C-alpha positions in Angstrom: 30.7 11.8 -17.3 28.8 15.0 -17.6 27.8 17.3 -14.7 24.2 18.1 -14.2 22.9 21.6 -13.6 22.0 20.6 -10.0 25.6 19.4 -9.4 27.0 22.7 -10.8 24.7 24.7 -8.5 25.7 22.6 -5.5 29.4 23.0 -6.3 29.0 26.7 -6.5 27.1 26.6 -3.2 29.7 24.6 -1.5 32.5 26.9 -2.6 30.5 30.0 -1.4 29.8 28.3 2.0 33.5 27.4 2.3 34.8 30.9 1.4 32.2 33.2 3.0 30.4 33.2 6.4 26.7 32.9 6.7 24.6 35.9 5.8 24.4 38.2 8.9 20.8 39.2 8.1 17.9 38.9 5.7 19.0 42.3 4.2 22.5 41.0 3.5 21.2 37.8 2.0 18.8 39.8 -0.2 21.6 42.3 -1.2 23.9 39.5 -2.2 21.2 37.7 -4.2 20.2 41.0 -5.9 23.9 41.6 -6.8 24.0 38.2 -8.5 20.7 38.9 -10.3 22.1 42.3 -11.4 25.2 40.6 -12.8 23.0 38.1 -14.6 21.0 41.0 -16.1 24.2 42.6 -17.4 25.2 39.4 -19.1 21.6 39.0 -20.6 22.0 42.5 -22.1 25.6 42.3 -23.3 27.1 38.9 -22.6 27.5 35.5 -24.0 25.4 32.4 -23.4 28.3 30.9 -21.4 28.5 34.0 -19.1 24.7 34.1 -18.7 24.8 30.4 -17.7 27.6 31.0 -15.1 25.7 33.9 -13.6 22.4 31.9 -13.5 24.2 29.1 -11.6 25.5 31.7 -9.1 22.0 33.1 -8.7 20.6 29.6 -8.0 23.4 28.9 -5.5 22.9 32.2 -3.6 19.1 31.6 -3.5 19.8 28.2 -1.8 22.3 29.8 0.5 19.7 32.4 1.5 17.2 29.7 2.4 19.9 27.6 4.2 21.0 30.5 6.3 17.3 31.5 7.2 16.6 27.9 8.3 19.8 27.7 10.3 19.1 31.0 12.2 15.5 30.0 12.8 16.5 26.5 14.2 18.8 28.3 16.6 16.0 30.4 17.8 17.3 33.6 16.3 14.9 36.0 14.7 15.0 35.8 10.9 14.4 39.5 10.4 
C-alpha cells in the first residue's frame, strides 16, 4: 500500500507535535516556517528531487502546525499576536 502525500505530511506533523512544544508566538511560528522554506530553497538550488520533496513535506507540516497553534491559542482566549 502506498502512502499519500497527505499522509506523509500528517506523519511529519505528528512527529513534530510529539517532539516539540507548541509555538510560543506568531513570530516563532513564522521563523520556524521560514527556516523550513529556506531549507527547501537550498535543495531547489543544489539538491535532489528526493531532498526537495522531503523539505516540501516539512514546509507543509509546519504550515499546518502554525495554523493549529494559532487556533489553539485563540480558543483559549490568548492573544494570537
